Each structure stands twice: as C-alpha cells, then as structure tokens.
N, C-alpha and C positions, 0 to 999 in steps of 0.2 A: 802223126803231128802234135809237138810239143805243145802244153801249156805251164802259159806263162801268168803268174798273179801280180798284181802290180799295185802294189799302196798309194796313195796321197793321186791315187789316178786321175783326177780332177788339178790338179794342180799344174804349176806352170812347165814341170819337169815331167812330172808324170804322165801329162797330155799326151807330153810329145812322143815319149816312149811307146804310147798307144800305139799311135799312128802308124808306130817308125815298124815296131813287131807286127800290127797288125797285114803292114806291108809286104814282109818278109813271109808270110803266111802261120805266123805261129797261131795258136789258138789264148787268144789274151783274154784274162779276166780284170776286172778295177774295182777295187775296194774302196772306198773311203767310209768319212765317220757318219756322215746321214744324208737323207735326201735330199739336202739343202746345195750339196756339194758336186754338182750334177754338169752343169755349165757348160763347161769345156767338152765333156765327152757322150752326151748323151745322145748325139747326132753321127758316135762315131761307133758307139759302141752301142749291141741292144740290149734293149732292156734288163733280160736276162745274163747278163755279162757284169752284171753294175750289183755290186754287194753294198753294201750297207752294215757297221758294226751295230749303231744303235738300233736296228731293227733288224735286221737280220741274227748278229749273234758272226760269232766265228768258224762254229758247228757248222752253218751253213757253206761259208762258202770252200771251205778247208771237206766238204763233200764229195766233191769237185778236184780229180784225179788231176796234182799240182805237182812238174817238173820243176821250176824255176821260180823261187820268190824275187821280186826287184821292190825293196824296200824303200817309198819317197817320200813317205808319208812324217814329216816333223811339227815344229812347232815352236818359232824362232821368238816368240816373247815378244814380238812387235807391236798386238792388237791389243795393251793391257789384260793380258796373259799374266795369272801367278805363276810366281817361280815353282807352283807345286804342280801350275798344269801345264808347265811345258815339262818336268820330270815324268810325267801321268803318261804324257805321246812321246817323247823321245825314250824313255826308257819302261816306265814299267809296263805299257804296251808293248812296246818292241819287244819284252823278253813273252810277254804272253805270245805274241804272234810268232817268235822262233820256239817256245815251246810247243804251239799246236804244230807245228812244221816238226818239228822232233814226232811228233806224235803218230801225223799222219802220213810219215813217211818220205817229205820234200828231201829234193835230192841235193839243192841247193839254193841256200841263202845269199842274195846279194845285195849290201847293203851301203846307201847312199850316206856317208858317213862325212864329218867334215876337217880341215886342213886346218882349223885354227884352234890355236894353245888350249889344255885342256882347264883352266882356269880363268880365262877373258872374261867371260858371261857363264850365265846359267844355262844358256844353248848350248854353248861348248861345253861345259862339265857331263851336261844328261847325255849329247850326240858322243864323247868319247866313251864314256862311261859304258852306256849300251856297246860301243866297239866291242873293250875289253869282256863283257860276257861274251858277245860270240866268238872271239878268243876261244875265252875257256868252253864254253858250249862245245865248241866244234872240235875242243880236245878230245873230249868224255861220251861223246853225243854221236849219233852217226847221220851229219849233216853236213855239209859242206861251205859255211863263210869266205863270202868275200867282201871284203869292208873299200869299198872307193872312198879314199878322203879326197874332197872335190876342192879345188879351187874357186873363185868368185866365176859365175855363169850368166849370160847374158841374149840378151837376142829380143826379136821384133815384140810389140804386146808384151812383155814381160810385167810380172806385177811394179807397181807405181812405186810402191815402198823400198825395191830394190834400187841400190846404187848408180848404175848405168842408167836405168828408165828414172829414176829421181832426178838425175842432171841434166836429161836432156827434156824433161818437163819444164822445170825451172828455167833451162836455157832457151826454149823455146818463148815462155815468155817476154812481153817489150821490157828492156830495162830495170832487166833482172838484177837483183841482188842477192851474193850468195858461200854463206858463210860456210867456210872448209878449214880444216886442220891446217896447218902447214903443208902438208902431201909431199915430207919427204920419204913417207913409207913407201917399199919396194911390193907390190903385188900380181898378181898372175892370174889374168880373164881368158875364159875361154867360152867364144860362142858355140848355142845352144846347139846347134846342128856336129857342131863336131862333139861334143859330149853326146850326144846320142848317137853318134858312130863307135864312140869307147864301149859304151853299155852294149849293142847290138855286137860290136866283138869277141867283149868279155862273155855274153852267153853262146856266143859261136863256139868260142873254145875253152868253154867250160869244162871239160872232161880231161882237157891238159895242165890246167891249172892245181895243186896242190889242195889239200884239203884246207888250209888257210892262208890265204893271200891277202897283204894287206898292198891297193895298188892306187899310188897318188896320181890324180886327173889334172893333168890344166895343161898350157903352151912353154910354159919356160920361157916366154916371152917378155921378160923384167923389164919394167915400166914403174916408175913413181908414181901415186895417188896425184902430183903436182902435172907430169908428163901428159897423163891420160885426160885428166880435166883439160888442159891447153889446147889438146888434139882434140877433143871433143866440141868445145866451145868455134875453133880452125874449121873443122867441116863443115859446125851448123848454122857458121858467119853471125854467132848468137855477137850479141851488144851487152849482154850479162857483166857483170863488175864481179870479179870472183874476189873473198875476202881471205885471203889464207893467211893461217896463222889465226882467226877470228874463233874459233871452237878449238880445246883443248882435246887431247886424243885420248882415247879410254885408259884409265889405268890397264899396264900388261900388255899395249898393245904391240904386237912385234913388227920390228922393223923393216923385215922382209918375209916373204910368204911367197915361194916359188916353188910349183910340183917337181919334184922327183920325178920325168917320165920315162927313164928305163924298161921299166917293167911292159908298159902300155905300148909302148914303142914296139918291145922285142916281140910282140903278137900279132905286129904288121897294120900299128895305126900310127896317121900323119894327122896332124892340124891342118885344113883346109884356110882357113882363115887366121889372117894375122888381124887383131885390135884394130885397126885402122879399117883392114876390108872388111868386119863385125861391122863396125859403127855405119859406116857408107850403107852396110847391105839391110840396116835394122832400117835406117832413110827409105830406102828404097822400097820395103817392104809395107814400112806404116803410110809412105805415100806422105811424108811430110818431110 
C-alpha cells in the first residue's frame, strides 16, 4: 500500500483529496499548521495520521515512509496576512518541505501551483517562485517534481471568500447589489470532483511521468466573468443588481486565463462537469 502525505489536509481541496485517496485504499497522512486546523478531517483520518507542524515538527511526519507528497498548503493573503507571511508559507516552508522530501527519499512531490502570472500578486509571485525551485531541485536531486498549474476551482461548501461561493452568498440575499469589474476577462473554472480526479490520475500514472512535469489543469471551457455571473444569477433566479464596471480590475490582470489540458487529457482524464452543471450541482448539494 502506497503512502501519500497531503499538506493543507484540512483545506477545501486537501480534505477532498484525503477522502478520495482513502476510498482508493491509499495510506493517507495529513499535515496541517496546528491543531486548530482539523475540523474537516478530524472524523476522516485517525488522530495518529494527522500531524501538525507547530506541535510535531517535520521530522515526526517524515518518520513515516512516504511515497508521494501532494502539497496543497497555501496562503492567499486574504486574511490580512503580511507579505512575509505569504512568502513564509508559499515559498520558504515549501522549500523546507521539499528538502525534507529529498532527505527522507520521497519519490514524488506533486505541487499545487497557480495559473496566475508571476507578478500579479504576492501570492502568485511566491507560488511561481516555488515552482521554479521545484524544477531546479528535481534537476539536481533525486526527486520527481510535478507542478500542477490550477485554474479556478469551485464546489459545494467552499470557502466563502472564493469567487463562486462569494457570488452565490451575495445573490441569495434579498435585493443585493454586487459591484464588479466590467467582467470581460476570460476564465476557466473546474468543479472540485473533476479536479480531484485529476490528482488521483496523476498519482496512479506517476511512474509514467517525467522527472519534472508541468501540468495545466482546467476544462478549457472559456467564459467571460460577465457570462459566468449572469449564468449564476439565472440559475439562482436571483434579483441581485449587478454593477458591472463599478470596480477596477487589478493591475496586470490578464484578459485570458484558460488551461491547456492536452497533457492531463493524454493521461485519460476528461471533465464530467460543465460550469453550468457544476453550479447546479452546488445548489443540489447545499440544498438551497
């Protein structure tokens, strides 16, 4: 039985990965920052399979013989974290984790990267920098590094600050008013079940992959933000007022972010959900 360490195991993506790999009969270990971060996994993983960096340190978790790490732990900087805190999680801690992986002879390191351009935010800068470190270290060290560049993902009971979850929350309010950019940016959204299926497939096929791989993950369903917002309002039958153009776009905001899914599809993956189907699935699952 292969052992997988999932960092950020209590996060939205991490907890879904924990459930999925357990169902596939992998030996799953979870890693989180501290013991306050276990609400999603405390009833899924036994206590002895959950490690906390602040309480246990990394040597304790690497005392297990780990085959593959899926590194989902991240800091977006949305909760007033400083730039140094963002860099500490996304770059410095990640490098340390990769160093321990080499030291303890972990075979493969699957990184949850970003599709965002490097200089759009401190978050994207730190994520891109770690991806560069991973590529370099895979060239000179005995470890496989798979860099998964993610499009926006969404699903039922997602974190409320995420774009789709935020919009749904606002649109469910009576007579709400939502300020938006012009919404001309084209984006690619992937439903959580489709995203998890990508990582299950990557791990299943990991021996067939190169020592370094960059795999873009999305659906290639290209829609503008305005189209997505209007679609969601229609599905919810919301009376929300949408103020397009009331907000400025971020500096350096790309007009188009759509994944090239040729590599992940070549492994045998295809998305099951269109965006419209995924949005309807959220409503069905959340019962609202």
